DRENDO-1510 file (C-alpha; in Angstrom, 1 decimal, always signed):
<recs>
REC; n; res; u; v; w
REC; 1; MET; +0.0; +0.0; +0.0 .
REC; 2; ARG; +2.8; +2.4; +0.9 .
REC; 3; ALA; +4.7; +1.6; -2.4 .
REC; 4; SER; +1.5; +2.2; -4.4 .
REC; 5; ARG; +0.8; +5.6; -2.7 .
REC; 6; THR; +4.4; +6.7; -3.2 .
REC; 7; LEU; +4.4; +5.9; -6.9 .
REC; 8; TYR; +1.0; +7.6; -7.4 .
REC; 9; GLU; +2.2; +10.8; -5.8 .
REC; 10; SER; +5.4; +10.8; -7.7 .
REC; 11; LEU; +3.8; +10.3; -11.1 .
REC; 12; ARG; +1.0; +12.8; -10.3 .
REC; 13; SER; +3.6; +15.4; -9.2 .
REC; 14; GLN; +5.6; +14.9; -12.4 .
REC; 15; ILE; +2.5; +15.4; -14.5 .
REC; 16; VAL; +1.4; +18.5; -12.6 .
REC; 17; ARG; +4.8; +20.2; -12.9 .
REC; 18; GLY; +4.9; +19.4; -16.6 .
REC; 19; GLU; +7.9; +17.1; -16.3 .
REC; 20; ARG; +5.9; +14.6; -18.3 .
REC; 21; ALA; +4.4; +16.6; -21.2 .
REC; 22; ALA; +0.9; +16.0; -22.6 .
REC; 23; GLY; +0.8; +13.0; -24.9 .
REC; 24; THR; +4.0; +11.5; -23.4 .
REC; 25; GLN; +3.7; +7.7; -23.0 .
REC; 26; LEU; +4.4; +6.1; -19.7 .
REC; 27; PRO; +6.4; +2.9; -19.3 .
REC; 28; SER; +4.5; -0.3; -19.7 .
REC; 29; THR; +3.1; -1.8; -16.5 .
REC; 30; ARG; +5.4; -4.8; -16.9 .
REC; 31; GLY; +8.5; -2.8; -17.6 .
REC; 32; LEU; +7.9; -0.3; -14.7 .
REC; 33; ALA; +7.2; -3.2; -12.3 .
REC; 34; GLU; +10.5; -4.8; -13.1 .
REC; 35; GLU; +12.3; -1.5; -12.8 .
REC; 36; LEU; +10.9; -0.7; -9.4 .
REC; 37; GLY; +10.8; -4.2; -8.1 .
REC; 38; VAL; +7.0; -4.2; -7.3 .
REC; 39; SER; +4.2; -6.2; -8.6 .
REC; 40; ARG; +2.6; -5.5; -11.9 .
REC; 41; THR; -0.8; -5.3; -10.1 .
REC; 42; THR; +0.5; -2.3; -8.1 .
REC; 43; ILE; +1.5; -0.4; -11.3 .
REC; 44; THR; -1.8; -1.2; -13.0 .
REC; 45; ALA; -3.8; +0.1; -9.9 .
REC; 46; VAL; -1.8; +3.4; -9.9 .
REC; 47; TYR; -2.3; +3.9; -13.7 .
REC; 48; GLU; -6.0; +3.2; -13.3 .
REC; 49; GLN; -6.3; +5.7; -10.4 .
REC; 50; LEU; -4.5; +8.4; -12.4 .
REC; 51; ALA; -6.7; +7.7; -15.4 .
REC; 52; ALA; -9.9; +7.9; -13.3 .
REC; 53; GLU; -8.8; +11.4; -12.1 .
REC; 54; GLY; -8.1; +12.6; -15.6 .
REC; 55; TYR; -4.3; +12.7; -15.5 .
REC; 56; LEU; -3.8; +9.8; -18.0 .
REC; 57; GLU; -5.5; +8.4; -21.1 .
REC; 58; THR; -5.6; +4.7; -21.5 .
REC; 59; SER; -7.0; +2.3; -24.2 .
REC; 60; ALA; -6.7; -1.4; -24.8 .
REC; 61; GLY; -3.5; -2.5; -26.5 .
REC; 62; THR; -1.6; +0.8; -26.0 .
REC; 63; ARG; +0.5; +2.3; -23.3 .
REC; 64; ALA; -0.9; +5.0; -21.0 .
REC; 65; ARG; -0.2; +8.6; -22.0 .
REC; 66; VAL; -0.4; +11.9; -20.2 .
REC; 67; ALA; -3.8; +13.6; -20.9 .
REC; 68; PRO; -3.6; +17.0; -22.6 .
REC; 69; GLY; -4.1; +20.3; -20.6 .
REC; 70; VAL; -3.6; +18.7; -17.2 .
REC; 71; ALA; -0.3; +20.4; -16.4 .
REC; 72; ALA; -1.7; +23.9; -17.2 .
REC; 73; ARG; -4.8; +23.4; -15.1 .
REC; 74; ALA; -2.9; +22.0; -12.2 .
REC; 75; GLU; -0.4; +24.8; -12.3 .
REC; 76; ARG; -3.2; +27.4; -11.9 .
REC; 77; GLY; -4.7; +25.4; -9.1 .
REC; 78; ASN; -1.4; +25.2; -7.2 .
REC; 79; ARG; -0.2; +28.8; -7.4 .
REC; 80; PRO; +0.3; +30.6; -4.1 .
REC; 81; ALA; -3.0; +31.9; -2.8 .
REC; 82; ARG; -2.0; +35.6; -3.1 .
REC; 83; GLU; -0.8; +35.1; -6.7 .
REC; 84; ALA; -4.0; +33.2; -7.8 .
REC; 85; ALA; -6.3; +35.6; -6.1 .
REC; 86; SER; -4.8; +38.9; -7.4 .
REC; 87; PRO; -6.3; +39.0; -10.9 .
REC; 88; THR; -9.8; +37.7; -9.9 .
REC; 89; ARG; -12.7; +39.5; -8.2 .
REC; 90; ALA; -14.6; +37.9; -5.3 .
REC; 91; ALA; -18.0; +36.6; -6.3 .
REC; 92; PRO; -20.8; +38.9; -5.1 .
REC; 93; LEU; -23.1; +38.1; -2.2 .
REC; 94; SER; -26.8; +38.0; -2.5 .
REC; 95; ALA; -28.9; +40.8; -1.0 .
REC; 96; PHE; -29.5; +38.6; +2.0 .
REC; 97; GLY; -25.8; +37.9; +2.3 .
REC; 98; ASN; -24.9; +41.6; +2.2 .
REC; 99; ARG; -27.4; +42.4; +4.9 .
REC; 100; VAL; -26.1; +39.6; +7.1 .
REC; 101; ALA; -22.5; +40.7; +6.5 .
REC; 102; ALA; -23.4; +44.1; +7.7 .
REC; 103; PHE; -24.5; +42.9; +11.1 .
REC; 104; THR; -22.0; +43.7; +13.8 .
REC; 105; GLY; -22.7; +40.6; +15.8 .
REC; 106; HIS; -24.8; +39.8; +18.8 .
REC; 107; SER; -23.4; +42.0; +21.5 .
REC; 108; ALA; -25.0; +39.9; +24.3 .
REC; 109; ARG; -22.8; +37.0; +23.2 .
REC; 110; ARG; -19.8; +38.7; +21.7 .
REC; 111; ASP; -17.5; +38.3; +24.7 .
REC; 112; HIS; -16.8; +34.6; +25.0 .
REC; 113; ALA; -14.1; +35.0; +27.7 .
REC; 114; LYS; -14.6; +32.9; +30.8 .
REC; 115; ARG; -15.9; +35.0; +33.7 .
REC; 116; SER; -15.8; +33.8; +37.2 .
REC; 117; ILE; -19.4; +35.0; +37.6 .
REC; 118; ASP; -21.5; +35.6; +34.5 .
REC; 119; PHE; -25.0; +37.0; +34.6 .
REC; 120; LEU; -25.6; +35.6; +31.2 .
REC; 121; TYR; -29.3; +35.7; +30.2 .
REC; 122; GLY; -30.6; +32.7; +28.3 .
REC; 123; ALA; -28.3; +30.3; +30.2 .
REC; 124; VAL; -29.6; +27.7; +32.6 .
REC; 125; ALA; -27.8; +25.7; +35.4 .
REC; 126; PHE; -26.1; +22.5; +34.4 .
REC; 127; ASP; -27.4; +20.8; +37.6 .
REC; 128; ASP; -31.0; +21.7; +36.8 .
REC; 129; PHE; -31.0; +19.3; +33.8 .
REC; 130; PRO; -33.0; +16.1; +34.6 .
REC; 131; THR; -30.0; +13.9; +33.8 .
REC; 132; LEU; -31.2; +10.6; +35.2 .
REC; 133; ALA; -34.8; +10.9; +33.8 .
REC; 134; TRP; -33.5; +11.9; +30.4 .
REC; 135; ARG; -30.9; +9.1; +30.3 .
REC; 136; ARG; -33.6; +6.5; +31.2 .
REC; 137; ALA; -36.0; +7.8; +28.5 .
REC; 138; TYR; -33.2; +8.1; +25.9 .
REC; 139; ASN; -31.9; +4.6; +26.6 .
REC; 140; ARG; -35.4; +3.1; +26.2 .
REC; 141; VAL; -35.9; +4.9; +22.9 .
REC; 142; ILE; -32.5; +4.2; +21.3 .
REC; 143; VAL; -32.9; +0.4; +21.5 .
REC; 144; GLN; -36.4; +0.3; +20.1 .
REC; 145; ARG; -36.2; -1.6; +16.9 .
REC; 146; GLN; -37.4; +0.2; +13.7 .
REC; 147; PRO; -38.2; -1.4; +10.3 .
REC; 148; ARG; -35.5; +0.9; +8.7 .
REC; 149; LEU; -33.6; +4.1; +9.3 .
REC; 150; TYR; -34.8; +6.8; +7.1 .
REC; 151; TYR; -35.9; +10.5; +7.2 .
REC; 152; GLU; -39.0; +11.3; +9.2 .
REC; 153; GLU; -41.8; +13.7; +8.3 .
REC; 154; PRO; -40.9; +17.3; +8.7 .
REC; 155; GLU; -43.6; +18.1; +11.3 .
REC; 156; GLY; -41.9; +15.9; +13.9 .
REC; 157; GLU; -42.7; +12.8; +15.8 .
REC; 158; LEU; -46.4; +12.2; +16.4 .
REC; 159; ALA; -45.8; +11.0; +20.0 .
REC; 160; LEU; -44.2; +14.4; +20.9 .
REC; 161; ARG; -46.8; +16.4; +19.1 .
REC; 162; GLU; -49.6; +14.6; +20.9 .
REC; 163; ALA; -47.8; +14.9; +24.2 .
REC; 164; LEU; -47.4; +18.7; +23.6 .
REC; 165; GLN; -51.0; +19.0; +22.7 .
REC; 166; GLY; -52.0; +17.9; +26.2 .
REC; 167; TYR; -49.2; +19.8; +27.9 .
REC; 168; LEU; -50.1; +23.1; +26.3 .
REC; 169; LEU; -53.7; +22.8; +27.4 .
REC; 170; ARG; -52.7; +22.1; +31.0 .
REC; 171; ALA; -49.8; +24.7; +31.2 .
REC; 172; ARG; -50.7; +27.4; +28.8 .
REC; 173; GLY; -54.5; +27.2; +28.3 .
REC; 174; MET; -54.1; +26.4; +24.6 .
REC; 175; ARG; -56.5; +24.3; +22.5 .
REC; 176; CYS; -55.0; +23.0; +19.4 .
REC; 177; ARG; -54.7; +19.8; +17.4 .
REC; 178; ALA; -51.5; +17.8; +17.1 .
REC; 179; GLU; -51.6; +18.5; +13.3 .
REC; 180; GLN; -51.0; +22.2; +14.0 .
REC; 181; ILE; -47.7; +21.5; +15.9 .
REC; 182; LEU; -44.4; +21.7; +14.0 .
REC; 183; VAL; -41.2; +20.6; +15.8 .
REC; 184; VAL; -38.2; +22.8; +15.0 .
REC; 185; HIS; -34.6; +23.4; +16.0 .
REC; 186; GLY; -35.4; +26.0; +18.8 .
REC; 187; SER; -37.3; +29.3; +18.5 .
REC; 188; GLN; -34.7; +30.8; +16.3 .
REC; 189; GLN; -35.5; +28.4; +13.5 .
REC; 190; ALA; -39.2; +29.1; +14.1 .
REC; 191; LEU; -38.6; +32.8; +13.5 .
REC; 192; ASP; -36.5; +32.1; +10.4 .
REC; 193; LEU; -39.3; +30.0; +9.0 .
REC; 194; CYS; -41.8; +32.8; +9.6 .
REC; 195; ALA; -39.5; +35.3; +7.8 .
REC; 196; ARG; -39.0; +33.0; +4.8 .
REC; 197; VAL; -42.6; +32.0; +4.4 .
REC; 198; LEU; -44.4; +35.2; +5.3 .
REC; 199; LEU; -42.1; +38.1; +4.2 .
REC; 200; ASP; -40.7; +39.6; +1.1 .
REC; 201; ALA; -38.0; +42.3; +0.9 .
REC; 202; GLY; -39.7; +45.6; +1.7 .
REC; 203; ASP; -42.5; +44.3; +3.7 .
REC; 204; ASP; -43.4; +46.0; +7.0 .
REC; 205; VAL; -42.7; +44.3; +10.3 .
REC; 206; VAL; -43.8; +45.6; +13.7 .
REC; 207; ILE; -41.5; +44.7; +16.7 .
REC; 208; GLU; -41.4; +45.7; +20.3 .
REC; 209; GLU; -39.0; +48.4; +21.2 .
REC; 210; PRO; -36.8; +47.2; +22.8 .
REC; 211; CYS; -36.8; +43.7; +21.4 .
REC; 212; TYR; -35.0; +40.4; +21.3 .
REC; 213; ILE; -32.1; +41.3; +18.9 .
REC; 214; MET; -31.9; +37.9; +17.2 .
REC; 215; ALA; -35.6; +38.2; +16.1 .
REC; 216; ARG; -34.9; +41.7; +14.8 .
REC; 217; ARG; -31.9; +40.5; +12.9 .
REC; 218; ILE; -33.9; +37.7; +11.2 .
REC; 219; PHE; -36.5; +40.2; +9.9 .
REC; 220; GLU; -33.7; +42.7; +8.8 .
REC; 221; ALA; -31.9; +39.9; +7.0 .
REC; 222; VAL; -34.8; +39.3; +4.6 .
REC; 223; GLY; -35.0; +43.0; +3.9 .
REC; 224; ALA; -38.1; +43.8; +5.9 .
REC; 225; ARG; -38.8; +47.4; +7.0 .
REC; 226; ILE; -38.7; +47.4; +10.8 .
REC; 227; HIS; -41.2; +49.6; +12.8 .
REC; 228; GLY; -40.6; +49.7; +16.6 .
REC; 229; CYS; -43.6; +50.0; +18.8 .
REC; 230; PRO; -43.0; +51.2; +22.4 .
REC; 231; VAL; -43.5; +49.0; +25.4 .
REC; 232; ASP; -44.3; +49.8; +29.0 .
REC; 233; GLU; -45.0; +47.9; +32.2 .
REC; 234; GLN; -47.8; +46.1; +30.4 .
REC; 235; GLY; -45.8; +45.0; +27.4 .
REC; 236; LEU; -46.6; +46.2; +23.9 .
REC; 237; ASN; -48.3; +49.6; +23.9 .
REC; 238; THR; -51.2; +48.6; +21.6 .
REC; 239; PRO; -52.6; +52.1; +21.2 .
REC; 240; ALA; -49.4; +53.0; +19.4 .
REC; 241; LEU; -50.3; +50.5; +16.7 .
REC; 242; ALA; -52.9; +52.8; +15.3 .
REC; 243; GLY; -50.4; +54.6; +13.1 .
REC; 244; LEU; -48.5; +51.4; +11.9 .
REC; 245; GLN; -49.0; +48.9; +9.2 .
REC; 246; GLY; -47.3; +45.5; +8.9 .
REC; 247; ARG; -47.4; +42.1; +7.3 .
REC; 248; LEU; -46.3; +40.7; +10.6 .
REC; 249; VAL; -46.0; +41.7; +14.3 .
REC; 250; TYR; -43.6; +40.0; +16.7 .
REC; 251; VAL; -44.5; +40.1; +20.4 .
REC; 252; THR; -43.5; +38.5; +23.8 .
REC; 253; PRO; -46.8; +39.0; +25.7 .
REC; 254; SER; -46.3; +36.7; +28.7 .
REC; 255; HIS; -42.9; +38.2; +29.6 .
REC; 256; GLN; -41.8; +41.1; +27.3 .
REC; 257; PHE; -38.2; +40.7; +26.4 .
REC; 258; PRO; -36.3; +42.3; +27.9 .
REC; 259; LEU; -38.3; +44.6; +30.1 .
REC; 260; GLY; -40.6; +42.0; +31.6 .
REC; 261; GLY; -44.1; +43.5; +31.1 .
REC; 262; VAL; -47.1; +41.1; +31.0 .
REC; 263; MET; -49.7; +42.0; +28.5 .
REC; 264; PRO; -53.2; +42.2; +30.0 .
REC; 265; ILE; -56.3; +40.8; +28.3 .
REC; 266; GLY; -57.5; +44.2; +27.1 .
REC; 267; ARG; -54.3; +44.9; +25.2 .
REC; 268; ARG; -54.3; +41.3; +23.8 .
REC; 269; ARG; -57.7; +41.8; +22.3 .
REC; 270; GLU; -56.6; +45.2; +20.9 .
REC; 271; LEU; -53.6; +43.6; +19.3 .
REC; 272; LEU; -55.7; +40.8; +17.7 .
REC; 273; ASP; -58.2; +43.4; +16.5 .
REC; 274; TRP; -55.4; +45.4; +14.9 .
REC; 275; ALA; -53.9; +42.3; +13.2 .
REC; 276; GLY; -57.4; +41.5; +11.8 .
REC; 277; ARG; -57.7; +45.0; +10.3 .
REC; 278; ALA; -54.2; +45.1; +9.0 .
REC; 279; GLY; -54.2; +41.5; +7.6 .
REC; 280; ALA; -51.1; +40.8; +9.7 .
REC; 281; TRP; -49.8; +37.6; +11.3 .
REC; 282; VAL; -48.9; +37.7; +15.0 .
REC; 283; ILE; -45.8; +35.8; +16.2 .
REC; 284; GLU; -46.1; +35.0; +19.9 .
REC; 285; ASP; -42.7; +34.1; +21.3 .
REC; 286; ASP; -43.3; +32.4; +24.6 .
REC; 287; TYR; -39.7; +31.9; +25.4 .
REC; 288; ASP; -40.0; +31.5; +29.2 .
REC; 289; GLY; -43.7; +31.5; +29.9 .
REC; 290; GLU; -43.4; +28.6; +32.4 .
REC; 291; PHE; -41.5; +30.7; +34.9 .
REC; 292; ARG; -43.9; +33.0; +36.9 .
REC; 293; TYR; -43.4; +33.4; +40.6 .
REC; 294; GLY; -46.2; +33.6; +43.2 .
REC; 295; GLN; -48.9; +33.1; +40.5 .
REC; 296; ARG; -49.8; +30.6; +37.9 .
REC; 297; PRO; -48.3; +31.2; +34.4 .
REC; 298; VAL; -50.4; +33.6; +32.2 .
REC; 299; ASP; -52.3; +31.8; +29.4 .
REC; 300; ALA; -50.9; +32.2; +26.0 .
REC; 301; LEU; -52.1; +34.9; +23.5 .
REC; 302; GLN; -53.0; +32.1; +21.2 .
REC; 303; SER; -55.7; +30.9; +23.6 .
REC; 304; VAL; -57.8; +34.0; +22.9 .
REC; 305; ASP; -57.2; +34.1; +19.1 .
REC; 306; GLY; -60.5; +33.2; +17.4 .
REC; 307; ALA; -59.4; +34.2; +13.9 .
REC; 308; GLY; -56.4; +32.0; +13.4 .
REC; 309; ARG; -53.9; +34.9; +13.3 .
REC; 310; VAL; -51.4; +33.9; +16.0 .
REC; 311; ILE; -48.3; +31.7; +15.3 .
REC; 312; TYR; -47.2; +30.4; +18.7 .
REC; 313; VAL; -43.5; +29.7; +19.3 .
REC; 314; GLY; -42.4; +27.6; +22.2 .
REC; 315; THR; -39.0; +26.2; +23.2 .
REC; 316; PHE; -37.3; +23.8; +25.6 .
REC; 317; SER; -34.2; +25.9; +25.8 .
REC; 318; LYS; -35.2; +27.4; +29.2 .
REC; 319; THR; -36.8; +24.4; +30.8 .
REC; 320; LEU; -34.2; +21.8; +29.7 .
REC; 321; SER; -31.2; +23.2; +27.8 .
REC; 322; PRO; -30.4; +25.6; +24.9 .
REC; 323; GLN; -28.0; +23.0; +23.6 .
REC; 324; MET; -30.8; +20.6; +22.8 .
REC; 325; ARG; -32.0; +22.8; +20.0 .
REC; 326; LEU; -35.6; +21.7; +20.3 .
REC; 327; GLY; -38.7; +23.9; +20.0 .
REC; 328; TYR; -42.1; +23.9; +18.4 .
REC; 329; MET; -44.7; +26.0; +16.7 .
REC; 330; VAL; -48.4; +26.0; +16.9 .
REC; 331; LEU; -49.6; +27.1; +13.5 .
REC; 332; PRO; -53.0; +28.4; +12.3 .
REC; 333; PRO; -54.6; +25.7; +10.1 .
REC; 334; ALA; -54.1; +27.9; +7.0 .
REC; 335; LEU; -50.3; +27.8; +7.4 .
REC; 336; VAL; -49.7; +24.1; +8.4 .
REC; 337; HIS; -48.9; +22.8; +4.9 .
REC; 338; VAL; -46.6; +25.5; +3.7 .
REC; 339; PHE; -44.6; +25.5; +7.0 .
REC; 340; ARG; -44.2; +21.8; +6.9 .
REC; 341; GLU; -42.8; +21.9; +3.3 .
REC; 342; ALA; -40.5; +24.8; +4.2 .
REC; 343; LYS; -39.2; +22.8; +7.1 .
REC; 344; ARG; -38.6; +19.8; +4.8 .
REC; 345; LEU; -36.6; +21.9; +2.4 .
REC; 346; ILE; -34.4; +23.5; +5.2 .
REC; 347; ASP; -33.3; +20.4; +7.1 .
REC; 348; ARG; -35.8; +17.6; +6.7 .
REC; 349; HIS; -36.8; +17.3; +10.4 .
REC; 350; ALA; -35.6; +17.7; +14.0 .
REC; 351; PRO; -33.7; +14.8; +15.6 .
REC; 352; SER; -36.1; +11.9; +16.1 .
REC; 353; VAL; -34.5; +10.0; +19.0 .
REC; 354; GLU; -34.5; +13.2; +21.2 .
REC; 355; GLN; -38.1; +13.9; +20.2 .
REC; 356; ARG; -39.2; +10.4; +21.3 .
REC; 357; ALA; -37.3; +10.7; +24.6 .
REC; 358; LEU; -38.9; +14.1; +25.3 .
REC; 359; ALA; -42.3; +12.7; +24.5 .
REC; 360; ALA; -41.8; +9.9; +27.1 .
REC; 361; LEU; -40.9; +12.5; +29.7 .
REC; 362; ILE; -44.0; +14.5; +29.1 .
REC; 363; GLU; -46.3; +11.5; +28.9 .
REC; 364; ASP; -45.2; +10.1; +32.3 .
REC; 365; GLY; -45.3; +13.4; +34.1 .
REC; 366; SER; -41.5; +13.7; +34.6 .
REC; 367; TYR; -41.2; +16.9; +32.5 .
REC; 368; GLU; -43.8; +18.8; +34.4 .
REC; 369; ARG; -42.3; +17.7; +37.8 .
REC; 370; HIS; -39.0; +19.0; +36.5 .
REC; 371; VAL; -40.5; +22.3; +35.4 .
REC; 372; ARG; -42.0; +22.8; +38.9 .
REC; 373; ARG; -38.7; +22.0; +40.5 .
REC; 374; CYS; -36.9; +24.5; +38.2 .
REC; 375; ARG; -39.5; +27.1; +39.0 .
REC; 376; ARG; -38.7; +26.7; +42.7 .
REC; 377; GLU; -35.0; +26.8; +42.2 .
REC; 378; ASN; -35.1; +29.9; +40.0 .
REC; 379; GLY; -37.5; +31.6; +42.4 .
REC; 380; GLN; -34.8; +31.3; +45.0 .
REC; 381; ARG; -32.1; +32.6; +42.7 .
REC; 382; ARG; -34.3; +35.5; +41.7 .
REC; 383; GLN; -34.9; +36.4; +45.4 .
REC; 384; ALA; -31.1; +36.2; +46.1 .
REC; 385; LEU; -30.5; +38.6; +43.2 .
REC; 386; LEU; -33.1; +41.1; +44.3 .
REC; 387; GLU; -31.9; +41.1; +47.9 .
REC; 388; ALA; -28.2; +41.4; +46.8 .
REC; 389; LEU; -29.0; +44.4; +44.6 .
REC; 390; GLN; -30.9; +46.1; +47.4 .
REC; 391; ARG; -28.1; +45.4; +49.9 .
REC; 392; HIS; -25.2; +46.6; +47.7 .
REC; 393; VAL; -26.7; +49.2; +45.5 .
REC; 394; GLY; -29.8; +50.3; +47.4 .
REC; 395; ASP; -31.8; +53.2; +46.0 .
REC; 396; GLY; -29.3; +53.5; +43.2 .
REC; 397; VAL; -30.9; +50.7; +41.2 .
REC; 398; GLU; -34.4; +50.1; +39.9 .
REC; 399; VAL; -35.3; +46.5; +38.9 .
REC; 400; GLN; -37.8; +45.8; +36.1 .
REC; 401; GLY; -39.4; +42.5; +35.1 .
REC; 402; SER; -38.8; +40.5; +38.2 .
REC; 403; ALA; -42.2; +38.9; +38.5 .
REC; 404; SER; -41.5; +36.2; +35.9 .
REC; 405; GLY; -38.8; +34.8; +33.6 .
REC; 406; LEU; -35.2; +34.1; +34.2 .
REC; 407; HIS; -33.7; +37.6; +34.0 .
REC; 408; VAL; -34.3; +41.1; +35.2 .
REC; 409; VAL; -33.3; +44.5; +33.9 .
REC; 410; ALA; -31.4; +46.7; +36.4 .
REC; 411; TRP; -31.3; +50.5; +35.8 .
REC; 412; PHE; -28.5; +52.3; +37.6 .
REC; 413; ALA; -29.5; +55.9; +38.2 .
REC; 414; GLN; -26.0; +57.1; +39.1 .
REC; 415; VAL; -24.5; +55.9; +35.8 .
REC; 416; ALA; -25.2; +57.8; +32.6 .
REC; 417; ARG; -26.5; +55.9; +29.5 .
REC; 418; ALA; -23.4; +56.9; +27.6 .
REC; 419; ASP; -21.3; +55.1; +30.3 .
REC; 420; GLU; -23.1; +51.8; +29.8 .
REC; 421; PRO; -20.2; +50.3; +27.8 .
REC; 422; ALA; -17.8; +51.5; +30.5 .
REC; 423; LEU; -19.9; +49.8; +33.2 .
REC; 424; VAL; -19.7; +46.5; +31.3 .
REC; 425; GLU; -15.9; +46.8; +31.1 .
REC; 426; GLN; -15.5; +47.8; +34.7 .
REC; 427; ALA; -17.6; +44.7; +35.7 .
REC; 428; LYS; -15.5; +42.6; +33.4 .
REC; 429; ALA; -12.3; +43.8; +35.0 .
REC; 430; ARG; -13.7; +42.6; +38.3 .
REC; 431; GLY; -14.5; +39.1; +36.9 .
REC; 432; VAL; -18.2; +39.7; +36.4 .
REC; 433; GLY; -20.0; +39.3; +33.0 .
REC; 434; VAL; -23.0; +41.6; +32.3 .
REC; 435; ARG; -24.8; +42.7; +29.1 .
REC; 436; PRO; -26.0; +46.2; +28.2 .
REC; 437; ILE; -29.6; +46.8; +27.2 .
REC; 438; SER; -28.8; +49.5; +24.5 .
REC; 439; PRO; -28.2; +47.0; +21.6 .
REC; 440; LEU; -31.8; +45.8; +22.0 .
REC; 441; TYR; -33.2; +49.1; +20.8 .
REC; 442; ALA; -33.6; +49.4; +17.1 .
REC; 443; ASP; -33.9; +53.1; +17.4 .
REC; 444; THR; -30.9; +54.4; +19.5 .
REC; 445; ALA; -32.7; +57.7; +20.0 .
REC; 446; HIS; -36.0; +56.2; +21.0 .
REC; 447; PRO; -37.8; +58.8; +23.2 .
REC; 448; GLY; -38.9; +56.1; +25.7 .
REC; 449; ARG; -35.3; +55.1; +26.6 .
REC; 450; ARG; -34.1; +56.0; +30.1 .
REC; 451; PRO; -31.1; +58.4; +30.5 .
REC; 452; CYS; -29.3; +56.0; +32.8 .
REC; 453; ALA; -27.4; +52.8; +32.1 .
REC; 454; GLY; -29.3; +49.5; +32.0 .
REC; 455; LEU; -28.1; +45.9; +32.3 .
REC; 456; ILE; -29.8; +42.6; +31.6 .
REC; 457; LEU; -29.0; +40.2; +34.5 .
REC; 458; GLY; -29.7; +36.5; +34.0 .
REC; 459; TYR; -29.7; +34.4; +37.1 .
REC; 460; ALA; -30.8; +30.9; +36.1 .
REC; 461; SER; -27.3; +29.5; +35.8 .
REC; 462; LEU; -25.9; +30.9; +39.1 .
REC; 463; ASP; -26.1; +29.8; +42.7 .
REC; 464; ALA; -26.9; +32.2; +45.6 .
REC; 465; ALA; -23.3; +32.6; +46.7 .
REC; 466; SER; -22.2; +33.5; +43.2 .
REC; 467; ILE; -25.0; +36.0; +42.8 .
REC; 468; GLU; -24.1; +37.7; +46.1 .
REC; 469; THR; -20.4; +38.0; +45.1 .
REC; 470; GLY; -21.2; +39.1; +41.5 .
REC; 471; VAL; -23.6; +41.8; +42.7 .
REC; 472; ARG; -21.0; +43.1; +45.2 .
REC; 473; GLN; -18.4; +43.4; +42.5 .
REC; 474; LEU; -20.9; +45.0; +40.1 .
REC; 475; ALA; -21.7; +47.5; +42.8 .
REC; 476; GLN; -18.1; +48.5; +43.0 .
REC; 477; ALA; -18.1; +49.2; +39.3 .
REC; 478; VAL; -21.2; +51.3; +39.6 .
REC; 479; ARG; -19.7; +53.4; +42.4 .
REC; 480; TRP; -16.5; +53.9; +40.4 .
REC; 481; LEU; -18.5; +55.3; +37.5 .
REC; 482; ALA; -20.8; +57.3; +39.7 .
REC; 483; ARG; -17.8; +59.4; +41.0 .
REC; 484; PRO; -17.9; +63.0; +39.8 .
REC; 485; ALA; -14.2; +62.9; +38.8 .
REC; 486; ARG; -12.8; +59.6; +37.7 .
REC; 487; PRO; -9.2; +58.8; +37.1 .
REC; 488; ALA; -8.2; +58.7; +33.5 .
</recs>
C-alpha cells in the first residue's frame, strides 16, 4: 500500500509540474514493475487511479499517456494563494448575504471569555437538567427496533406532538390539534421559517421596542422594514399600533423581552383586532412562559385568538437546555402545509430520538415535575439577586421585570446611559460578566429610553453565593463610574 501511494504521488507530481508533457507515453506496466521491483498489479492500480482522475489516457493494447491540458490546469490550481487571487474578483453576495454581512454581531454573546461569575441571560444551570430521567428515557428509545432508518416527516414525531397538545392545554390554556404543531430546532428556526414563508423584501414588520435582537436580525436579513412599537410595564403599547402597518407583528406577551411586562387581556384583544384590520400575522414568542413566581403562568395569547392569526412559538431551551435545539410552533390551520414543506426543504426534520425521549418525559409526568422544581430553584435565585441588589446598590438601582422569567433589567440611576459600555468593562475587570440593554433598541434615539445605564442580568445559571459575590463586584463598578471625577 505504501509503495502504491508513493508511486501515485510521484507520477502525479511529475505530470502536474509538466515534467511529463501532454501525450507522453508512460512505461508499460510490466517494464515499470520490473524496474521498481514491485508487482505489476501495483503499477496497474496506480495507472487506473490516475486515469480515473483525468491525468492519464488509456486504451486497450496501447501504453498509458499523459492527458492534454492537465499540467496547465494543475499549475493554476497550485499557485500561491495571493498570486492566484490577485487577478480575480470575489464573487458577489446575495442581497440577503450583504445584509447579514453588515451585522456587527450579537453584543450579548460577543465576549466569549470565561468569567468567574456571569449574569448571562438565556443560560440555565447544568445541575438543573434532569439527567437521570433523560438518560432512562433516551436509553429506552434508542434500543427500540425500527423497520428501517430513514428520514421522518418534517412536522416531527407524532408522539411528541400529541404529548405537547396535552401539555399546552394544561400549562398554557391552549386548545390545538397535534396536526397544528411543528417541531423545530429551537425558537430561532421558528422565527426564520416565519420570515422565509411570510415576508418579502420591503414588507413592513412591527416589533417591540426594545426587542430580542436575534428576532430583529432575522427580519432585517430578509429585507423587511422594521417599525418599533414602544413597550411599558404592560408590554406592547397597543394604542401606538394605530399609526402602523405591517405584514407581521412580533411580540412576547407573557414576559416582554427584555423589560418583563405582562400584556393584560385588554391589550391582547386590541392587538388581535389590529392584526385583523391590517391583515397581519402575529408571532407570539413564549420563550420562558413557564416561569412566573407567586402566581400561575399567564395563558398564551394564542388561547384567545379566534381568527387564526397567531403563530405560537415555544422552546425547551429554558426548561431543559439551549444545547438541545428543540422547540415547536403551533400554527394556524391555514399555514400548516406551507410551513411543513418549508421545514422539509431546510433540514428535513428535527432529531427523532431526542423527540421520542422528550415525548416519554411529558407522557409520564417527569417533565412537568422537572419544570415545577426548576421554578422553585429559579425563584430562590431571583430572590437572592433582588436582595443582593438592594443590599449593595440600594436606592441607586431600579429593577424591572422580576415577576417572571429568568432575568431582570437593572437600571443604575447614578451611571449615565453613555457610560453603559464602561460599566460593562468595569464589571469585566472585576471578573463579572454583564450585558447592556442598549443594543436591544432598534432606534438608538428612542424617546422612551431612560437616560441611565441598564443591564440585563440573567440568574438561572448561578447559585446564591455567586449571585451575592457578583452583585457586590458589580456595585463597586457602579460606584467607580458614579464618582464625579474619575481617574483617566
